[in-house]
N, C-alpha and C positions, 0 to 999 in steps of 0.2 A: 931392715927388720928393726922395730923399735924394741927396747929391753922390756920385758915381760913385766916388771914392776911398775913401770910407767903406764902401762896399759890396763892393769888390773882393775882400778877403779872406774875406767872408761867401759870396760866389759861389764863389770858389776851393776853398772847402773842400768843397763839393758837386762841382765839376767834377773835381777832383782824385780823387774817388772814382769816377768814371765817368758822373755825372749831365750831362745834356745841357740847355742853357739854352734855354728856350722865349720868344722876344722879343717876338712879335707873335701876332694871332689866327691867321694861315695857319700857323705853327709847331703852336700848340696843336690845331687843327682836323686837320692833316696826321697827328699822332702818334695822336690819338683814333681817326682812321679807318683806321689799320693793322689793327685788329682782332685786337690781340695783347694781353698783359699790358703794362700801362703804370702806373708810379707817377708822380704829380705831387706834390711837395713845393712848397707856397707858402711860400717863404722870407721872413724877416723881419729887422729890426735889433734886435727885443727879446731879452731875456735868455733867454727860454724856447725861442727859436729856437736859440740859441748852446749853450746848456747841455743841451738835451733833444732838440728836433727834429732838427736836422742830425746831431748825433751818434748818435741813435737810428736815424735811417734808414740812416746808414753801417754801424753795427753790424749791422743786419738782413740785410745783404748777405752775412754769414757763415753761410748757410744753404744745404742742398741745392737748393732751389727758390728763384727770384727772378723778378721781373718782366722780361720781355724789354727794355722801355723804361724807364730811369731818366731821370727830367726834373725841371725845377724852373722855377717863375716866381717872380719878386722883388716881393712887395707894396709899393707906394710907389716903384717903380722902373720895372718892365715892367708899366705900367698896363692896356694893352691885352691883352696876353697873360694877366695875371692875371684880368682881367674875364671872358675867354673861358672860362678854365680854371674860374672860379666858376660860371659857368653849366652847365657839365657837372657840378657838384657839387651842384645843387639836387636835393633840398629842403633841404639844409643850408645855414644862413646863412653869408655870409663870415666868415672868421676868419683871421687869420696869426699864428703858422704853422699850418698844417694839412698832413695827408698823405692823399691820396686814390688808391686802387687802382682802376684799370678793367681789365675783362676783356672784349675784343671790342666796346669803345665804350660798355660800361654800367659804372657806378659799383657796385662790389661791396663796398668796404670804406672807412671813412673815420675818420680821426682829427682831432677838432676841436681847437682851441686848449684847451678846458677839459680834453681827454683827454690833452694834452701838459704844460701848465703845472703845475710842482710836482712831476712825476713823473719818476724818473731815467732816463736814456737807455735803460738797459738793459731796463726795463719796456716802453719803447716799441718797442725792438728785438724783444722777445719777441712783443710784440702784432702785429707787422709779419710776422714770421717765421710765425705762426700763419695770418695771412692768405694768406701767400704758399703755404703747405702746402696750404691749401685750394683756391686759385684759379689757381695757377701750374703 
């Protein structure tokens, strides 16, 4: 578990961009059960979350199409919510950061850590925009 004062700015970066924090299993289940398009970003304290995942996800919203629900769980902090979200991401192994797009409760697009690490935020944003254009 990371200290809350350490993760506050990392949470705020996403919530300021319109992402809703999912704190427990009920939050995750409720958002997936909405049968809409939902983006879940598994946030992390690592450098690739700061340099690539969060900025890429935020940049991806500059698009004609976007998910109805923008959400985030924080690995190592919101353990229950993160575990529940990862259960919806099977067969992909747990990784953080990662970004998953769901449509009507089904996983339709996934960016694992190895797709994020070492790639510029702009490339991640373009990848997500392509998924939004197909599924949203």
